[in-house]
C-alpha positions as CSV (number, residue, x, y, z in Angstrom):
1,X,94.1,107.6,80.6
2,X,97.7,107.7,81.3
3,X,98.9,111.1,82.2
4,X,102.1,112.9,82.6
5,X,102.4,116.5,83.5
6,X,105.2,118.7,82.7
7,X,105.3,117.6,85.7
8,X,105.7,115.3,83.1
9,X,102.3,114.3,82.1
10,X,99.7,110.9,84.1
11,X,102.6,107.5,102.9
12,X,104.2,106.0,105.1
13,X,107.9,106.2,105.4
14,X,109.2,102.9,106.9
15,X,110.1,103.6,110.5
16,X,111.1,100.8,112.8
17,X,109.6,101.1,116.3
18,X,111.8,99.7,119.0
19,X,110.8,97.9,122.1
20,X,113.1,96.9,124.9
21,X,114.1,93.7,123.3
22,X,113.7,93.8,119.5
23,X,112.3,95.8,116.6
24,X,108.6,95.1,115.9
25,X,107.1,94.6,112.4
26,X,105.2,97.6,111.2
27,X,101.5,97.1,110.4
28,X,100.0,97.6,106.9
29,X,98.4,101.0,106.6
30,X,94.9,101.1,105.2
31,X,93.8,104.1,103.1
32,X,90.2,105.4,103.4
33,X,88.9,104.6,99.9
34,X,85.9,104.2,97.7
35,X,85.9,102.1,94.5
36,X,83.7,103.4,91.6
37,X,83.6,102.0,88.1
38,X,87.2,100.7,88.4
39,X,88.6,104.0,89.8
40,X,89.9,104.3,93.4
41,X,89.1,107.5,95.3
42,X,91.0,108.2,98.5
43,X,89.9,110.6,101.2
44,X,92.7,112.9,102.2
45,X,93.4,116.0,104.3
46,X,95.7,118.6,102.7
47,X,97.6,120.8,105.2
48,X,95.1,119.8,107.9
49,X,92.1,121.1,106.0
50,X,88.7,119.3,105.9
51,X,88.7,115.9,104.1
52,X,88.4,115.9,100.3
53,X,88.5,113.2,97.7
54,X,91.4,112.5,95.3
55,X,91.8,109.9,92.6
56,X,94.5,107.3,93.2
57,X,96.4,107.1,89.9
58,X,99.8,105.6,89.6
59,X,99.8,106.9,86.1
60,X,100.2,110.6,87.2
61,X,103.5,112.2,88.0
62,X,104.1,113.9,90.4
63,X,100.6,114.3,91.7
64,X,97.8,116.8,90.7
65,X,95.7,119.3,92.6
66,X,92.9,121.3,91.3
67,X,94.0,124.9,90.9
68,X,90.9,126.5,92.5
69,X,91.2,124.2,95.5
70,X,94.9,124.9,95.8
71,X,94.2,128.6,95.9
72,X,91.5,128.1,98.5
73,X,94.1,126.6,100.8
74,X,96.5,129.4,100.2
75,X,99.2,127.2,98.7
76,X,102.2,128.9,97.2
77,X,102.0,128.5,93.4
78,X,105.0,128.8,91.1
79,X,104.3,129.0,87.4
80,X,105.5,125.9,85.6
81,X,107.6,126.0,82.4
82,X,105.6,124.9,79.3
83,X,102.2,123.2,79.5
84,X,100.7,120.3,81.4
85,X,101.1,117.2,79.2
86,X,99.1,114.1,78.7
87,X,96.1,112.9,76.7
88,X,94.8,115.9,74.6
89,X,96.4,118.7,72.6
90,X,95.4,121.9,74.4
91,X,97.8,124.3,76.1
92,X,97.0,123.9,79.8
93,X,98.7,126.3,82.3
94,X,100.0,124.7,85.4
95,X,101.7,125.7,88.6
96,X,104.2,123.8,90.9
97,X,103.3,123.6,94.6
98,X,103.6,121.2,97.5
99,X,101.6,120.3,100.6
100,X,101.2,117.9,103.5
101,X,98.8,115.1,102.6
102,X,97.3,112.7,105.1
103,X,95.2,109.7,104.2
104,X,94.2,107.8,107.3
105,X,97.4,107.3,109.2
106,X,99.6,107.6,106.1
107,X,101.1,111.1,105.6
108,X,103.7,112.7,103.5
109,X,104.8,116.1,102.2
110,X,104.4,115.8,98.4
111,X,104.9,117.8,95.2
112,X,101.8,118.7,93.1
113,X,101.2,120.2,89.7
114,X,98.2,122.6,90.0
115,X,95.8,123.1,87.1
116,X,92.1,123.1,86.5
117,X,90.9,119.5,86.5
118,X,88.0,120.1,84.2
119,X,85.1,117.6,84.4
120,X,86.7,115.4,87.1
121,X,84.4,114.6,90.0
122,X,84.8,112.6,93.1
123,X,82.5,109.8,94.4
124,X,80.4,112.4,96.2
125,X,79.6,114.2,92.9
126,X,81.6,117.2,93.8
127,X,84.7,118.5,91.8
128,X,87.7,116.3,92.4
129,X,90.3,117.9,94.7
130,X,93.2,116.2,93.0
131,X,95.1,113.1,91.9
132,X,97.5,111.1,94.1
133,X,100.4,109.9,91.9
134,X,104.1,109.2,92.0
135,X,105.0,111.7,94.6
136,X,102.6,110.0,97.1
137,X,103.5,106.4,96.1
138,X,107.3,106.5,95.5
139,X,109.2,104.2,97.9
140,X,106.1,102.4,99.1
141,X,104.4,99.1,98.5
142,X,100.9,99.9,97.2
143,X,98.3,97.1,97.2
144,X,95.0,97.7,95.4
145,X,92.8,94.8,96.1
146,X,90.1,95.3,93.6
147,X,88.0,92.2,94.3
148,X,87.7,93.1,98.0
149,X,87.7,96.9,97.4
150,X,90.6,97.6,99.8
151,X,93.7,99.7,99.3
152,X,96.7,99.9,101.6
153,X,100.4,100.4,101.9
154,X,102.1,97.1,102.9
155,X,104.8,97.1,105.4
156,X,106.7,94.3,103.6
157,X,106.2,91.9,100.7
158,X,107.5,88.4,100.4
159,X,109.1,87.7,97.0
160,X,107.0,85.5,94.7
161,X,107.8,83.8,91.4
162,X,104.7,85.6,90.1
163,X,106.4,89.0,90.5
164,X,107.1,90.9,87.3
165,X,110.0,93.3,86.9
166,X,108.8,96.9,87.2
167,X,110.2,99.4,84.7
168,X,109.5,103.1,84.7
169,X,108.5,105.5,82.0
170,X,108.3,109.1,83.2
171,X,107.9,107.7,86.8
172,X,105.0,105.5,85.7
173,X,105.4,101.7,86.3
174,X,105.7,99.5,83.3
175,X,105.7,95.7,82.6
176,X,106.5,93.6,79.6
177,X,103.4,92.1,78.0
178,X,102.4,90.6,74.7
179,X,99.5,91.5,72.3
180,X,98.7,88.7,69.9
181,X,102.1,87.2,70.8
182,X,104.1,90.4,70.1
183,X,106.1,91.9,72.9
184,X,105.4,95.4,74.1
185,X,106.1,97.6,77.0
186,X,102.9,98.5,78.8
187,X,102.2,101.1,81.5
188,X,100.2,100.2,84.6
189,X,97.6,102.9,84.8
190,X,95.1,102.7,87.7
191,X,93.6,106.0,86.7
192,X,92.9,105.0,83.1
193,X,89.2,104.3,82.2
194,X,90.0,101.7,79.6
195,X,91.1,98.0,79.4
196,X,94.0,98.2,76.9
197,X,95.5,101.3,75.3
198,X,97.5,100.7,72.1
199,X,99.6,103.4,70.5
200,X,100.6,103.5,66.8
201,X,103.9,101.8,67.8
202,X,101.9,98.9,69.3
203,X,99.7,98.7,66.2
204,X,102.8,98.4,64.1
205,X,104.6,95.8,66.4
206,X,101.5,93.6,66.7
207,X,100.0,94.1,63.2
208,X,96.8,95.6,64.5
209,X,95.9,97.9,61.6
210,X,92.9,95.8,60.6
211,X,91.6,96.2,64.2
212,X,92.1,99.9,64.0
213,X,90.2,100.1,60.7
214,X,87.2,98.4,62.4
215,X,87.3,100.5,65.6
216,X,84.8,103.3,66.2
217,X,85.9,107.0,66.6
218,X,85.1,108.8,69.9
219,X,86.5,111.7,71.9
220,X,88.8,111.0,74.8
221,X,89.9,113.5,77.5
222,X,93.0,113.9,79.6
223,X,95.1,116.5,81.4
224,X,95.6,118.4,78.1
225,X,92.0,118.4,77.0
226,X,90.2,116.5,74.2
227,X,91.7,114.1,71.8
228,X,90.3,111.9,69.0
229,X,90.6,108.1,69.7
230,X,89.2,104.9,68.4
231,X,87.7,102.1,70.4
232,X,87.8,98.5,69.2
233,X,89.3,95.1,70.1
234,X,92.7,93.5,70.1
235,X,94.1,90.0,70.2
236,X,94.8,88.3,73.5
237,X,97.0,90.2,75.9
238,X,99.3,88.2,78.2
239,X,101.0,89.7,81.3
240,X,103.0,87.1,83.2
241,X,100.6,84.2,83.8
242,X,97.5,86.2,83.1
243,X,95.8,86.1,79.7
244,X,93.0,88.5,78.7
245,X,91.1,87.5,75.6
246,X,89.7,90.1,73.1
247,X,90.2,93.2,75.3
248,X,88.4,96.4,74.5
249,X,91.1,98.7,73.2
250,X,91.6,102.4,72.9
251,X,93.7,103.2,69.8
252,X,95.5,106.5,70.0
253,X,98.6,108.3,71.1
254,X,99.6,109.5,74.6
255,X,98.8,113.0,73.4
256,X,101.4,115.6,74.4
257,X,103.2,113.4,76.9
258,X,106.8,112.2,76.5
259,X,105.8,108.6,77.2
260,X,107.7,105.9,75.2
261,X,105.7,102.8,76.1
262,X,103.8,101.2,73.3
263,X,100.7,100.3,75.4
264,X,99.0,100.6,78.7
265,X,96.8,98.5,81.0
266,X,94.0,100.6,82.5
267,X,91.6,100.2,85.4
268,X,89.2,98.0,83.4
269,X,92.0,95.5,83.0
270,X,93.3,95.8,86.6
271,X,89.9,95.6,88.3
272,X,89.8,91.8,88.4
273,X,93.0,91.5,90.3
274,X,94.8,92.2,93.6
275,X,97.5,94.5,92.3
276,X,100.8,95.1,94.2
277,X,103.1,97.9,93.0
278,X,106.3,97.5,95.0
279,X,108.2,100.7,94.4
280,X,110.9,99.5,96.7
281,X,111.8,96.2,95.1
282,X,110.6,97.4,91.6
283,X,108.2,94.6,91.0
284,X,104.5,94.3,89.9
285,X,102.2,91.5,91.0
286,X,98.8,90.7,89.6
287,X,96.8,88.1,91.5
288,X,93.4,86.8,90.5
């Protein structure tokens, strides 16, 4: 689900290479990734250490690293003020740190929030080393091609009439969408294991209380532990030219996070599209 650390929560610098006559276009940079059940896992090296797996989640800010893994690398840890925030209601101690991260030929020194990532595992079944979020993605053009299971940083992107304006909520990209014809602001959350997430504000705006009453209660988990949620359905969701009928919907709050968006589109919504998050031009593109 969408996460924001207190921290709050939930790479390739563009360099022009010159030749004798004229600048040459930079190539796209592929990231070594595995797609599993809608989530994207990227293999990275932290400070030159052996490769590990991290979840690629644009809904996390800045990025997250497992506390035990950070300690094993000898990273300098500075206690954070307050508690990690996000889905859940537990007090979760976190630390601020930073490290060099390389994914294929993409590299960047990024900020992390370090905490124990309970229950999070990588595609190899081992505990997840971390989550790549805003600090890894900012200033780049991220393309997640779900149908072809490819992820890369694009060197450039030609404007398209299909591009949607990208807003930000605690460094998480947002778009305008409608639920049952009612306008909402929705997070784009590649790390959220859901189709649609609707907060009480969305329920009120779109008149969804009858759907909430029919939804079944379950327990959800996020950076701040467990949280009661309900899973049901919602009217059609429209984002740009894309219409999704009868989406499975998680009804709850964003936990302890300061997020103001009314809704979120998770990995189970995004998985049918080629998704371009252009942090430079501040646009979002969803292509079937």
